[in-house]
N, C-alpha and C positions, 0 to 999 in steps of 0.2 A: 280374480275373485277368489277369496279364501273361504273355506268351509267354516260355518259358525256352529252347526249341529247336524246330527244325523239320527233318525229314528227308524229302526227296522222292525216291521210288524208290531209297532207301538212301543218298542223298547229303545231307549237311548243306546246308541252304538257308535263305535269308531271304525267298524269294519263290516263287510258283508260276507256271509258264509261262502267259501270258495266253490262249493258244489251247487250253488244256486243256478238253476237251469238257464234263467234269462241272461246271465253273464256269459254263458257259452254260446248261445244261439241268438241273442238279441230278441228273445221271445217275450215281448211285452210292449207296453205303451207308456207314454209319459206326458206330462204337461209342465211347462215352466211359467210360473205366476209371479206377479208383483205383490210383495208385502208392503203395505203402506198404512201407517197409523194403526198398527196392530190388527190389520185385517187384510184378507186377500182381495185384490181388485177383481171384480166380475167373478166372484167365487162360485156362485151357483152355475153360471155358464161353463166355467172351467171344469167343475166336477161332472156336469152332465156330459160334456164332450169326452172327458176321460173315460167315463162309464160306457159311452157309446163306442169309443174306440176299442175298449177291452172286449165288449160283446162282439164286435166285428171280427175279433180274433178268437172268439169262443172262450174267452177267459171270464170265468164266472165270479164277479165281485159286485157287491151291492153299493149303491150310492151312499147308504148309511155308513158303510165301512170307510168310505172315502171321507165323508163328513167328520167322522169321529177322529180320523187321523189328523185332520186340520184343526179340529177343536182342541186337540192336545197342545197346539202351539200357543194357545191363550194363557197357559199356565207356565210358559217358559219365558225367561227374560231375553228378549230379542231387541235389536236396534229398531228405530222407527221405520227404516226402509231396508228391504232385503229382497233376495230372490228365493222363492220357494219352488223346488222341483219335486214333483210327486211321480213315482214310478210304480207301475203295477206289472209284476212279472208272473208268468205262468208258474204254478207250483211244481214241485218235484226237483229231483237232482239229476245233473248230467250223469249218465252218458246215454247217447242215442237220440235221434231226432224225434221219434214217436213220443208224444206227451203222455203223462200219467193223468188220466181223466179224473182220478180220485183225489189228486193232490190239491191242497188249498193254495190260492194265489198268494204271492209274496208282495208286501206293500212297503215301499220306502219313501221317506220324506227327508229331503236334504235342504238345508238353509245356507245360502251363501251371501256374502256381502254384495251390495249393489254397486256396479261400476258408476263412476261419475263421468258424464259426457259434457262437452262444451255446450253452452247455451245456444250457440249459433246453429247447432244441429236442428233445433226446433224452429228458431226464429229466421234463419237464412236458408238452411238446407244443407245437404251433404253431397259429396262426390260419390258417384256410383259407377261401376265398370261392368261391362258385359263379360261374362266368363265363358271359357270353353266347356266347363263342367256341365254334364248333361244328366238329367234324371232318368231312371229306368222306367219303362212302361210296365205298369202292373195295376190294372183297373181295380182289382180287389183290395189293394192297399192304398189306392188314391184317397187322399183326404185324411188318412189316419196318421197320427204322430206316433209311429212305432219306434222301437229301440234300434232298428237297423239304420244307423246314421252315417255309414261310410261315404255315401255320396256327398253329404254336407261337409264331412271332414276333408274330402278331396277338394271340394269347392272352396272351403275356408283356407286351405293350404295355397291354392291358386291366388286367392284374394290377397294373401299376405305378401305376394310379390308385387303388388301395386300399392299406391298411396290412397286408394279409395276407402271409404268407410264401409260400404256394402257392395256386394257383387250380385249379379243376376245370373241364375242358373237356367240352362236351356231345357226345353221340353222335347218331346219326340219330333215335333215339326221344326226344331232348331230355333223357334221363337223363345222369348224369355218367359219362363213359367212363374218364377218366384225369386226372392232373394235367398241368400245363404241362410238367413235367420229371419226372414220376413216374407209377407205377402206384398204384392205390388198392385197399385191402382194408377190409372191415368184418366185425365179429364179431356173430353173432346166436345167442345161446345157445352150444351146443357146435359150431356150424358157422362156417366161415370162408368169406366170399364175396368175389368179385371180378368185374368186368365181363368177359364173354366177348369175345375178340378175333376177331370174325367179319367185320365190315364196315369197321372202322377200329381205330386204336390200335396200341400197340407191345407185343410180348412181351418185357419186360425180363428180364435175367438174374437180378436180385434177385427179381423176381416168381416166376420158376421155382423159385428156391431156397426161397422161403417156402412155396410150394405143396408141394414135396417134403418139407420139414421138418415141415409141419403133418400131412401124411399119415403120416409116420414116427412121429409122436406120437399117432396115432389120431384126429386131428381131421378131420372130414369137410370137404372143400373143394368148393365149387360155383362154376362160372362161370355167371353169370346175366346177365339184361338190365341195362343200365346203370341205376342207381337214381336216383330223384329226391331232393331234399333232405330230404323227410319221412322216407324210409327211413333215410337216413344219420344223422339226428338221433335216431332211435329205436334205433339200433344200440347194442350193449353195448360196442363198441370200434371205433375208426376210425383208420386210419393210412395214410400214403403211403410209398413206397419208391423208391429208385433205387440204382445201383451206386456212386455217389460218397458219399452221406451214409448209406446203409443204410436205417434205418427211423426215421421221425418220427411219433409219435402226434399226433392232431389233438385239441386241447383246446377249440377253438371253430370252428364252421362258420357262416358268415354272421353272426357275432357271437353266436351262441347256443352255450351250453356243451355239450360232449360228454364222454365218459368220460375223455379224455386218456390219460396213461400207464397209469392203472389198468385201462384196457380192453384192454391188450395181453395175449395169452395168455402163460402162464408159460414155455412152451417157447421163446418168442421170444428169451429170454436166451441160448439156445444158438446163435443165428445167428452164424456166424463172420464178423464184420465189425468193423473198428476202432471204428465208431460214435462214442460220445461222446469218444473220444480225439482226434477231429478238432476238438473244440470250442475256443473261446477260453479261455485260462487267465487268470483274474483275479488 
């Protein structure tokens, strides 16, 4: 993915100030969003979650400030599809761990080209592998998309040694908590299950949308302990999701076949996401 544009505190930029505190301590939060037909998919949900995550870290920024930052993209010539990343960093300059309570938050917006994936990722499913990578236990940070992403970097490095498209990271119980860049769901009969976000993991916006949609269609949803590979292989359906690609069914886990796209609930077709339209056109 190549960088299309960057705006730092509302001003077009090609660099971030070197003394920015968040660069030194990962002291901030972010959201990665899909830009589609000149608008952010699930925009209000994304901004609300970013605001909530910032407040959880006692970073004082208003939803109106976040909205204004995205409004500015409407006046910029951008491609039809892109990835928009918004970062909120605690204000102040390094050095020292103790934050400056009087410093204003720093706000960055980065626009990147959108990767093209094979259409089969949506229509047939992807290969997924269980990783040794494990997430740290930190209940206060659980659910928050904070800027400390070293665990995901290590997991992604491990994933690169396989031929799988996505990898599953372990939680404190050694079960699989989430993907490297995704949340995970599996279907068991008429129930939809997903790991509870208590000690680690991220509450993704697409995860929330799927839970709400399932409940609206009368499907029972349970947040449970992170499962082992045996449970996932016995599932009637298995899929991963995030805000950029939407939903990818899993057709193989650790090389063993799963239900693939046939395991997705029928109501999943009503999920409002561009989905396969993001695929490569042969």
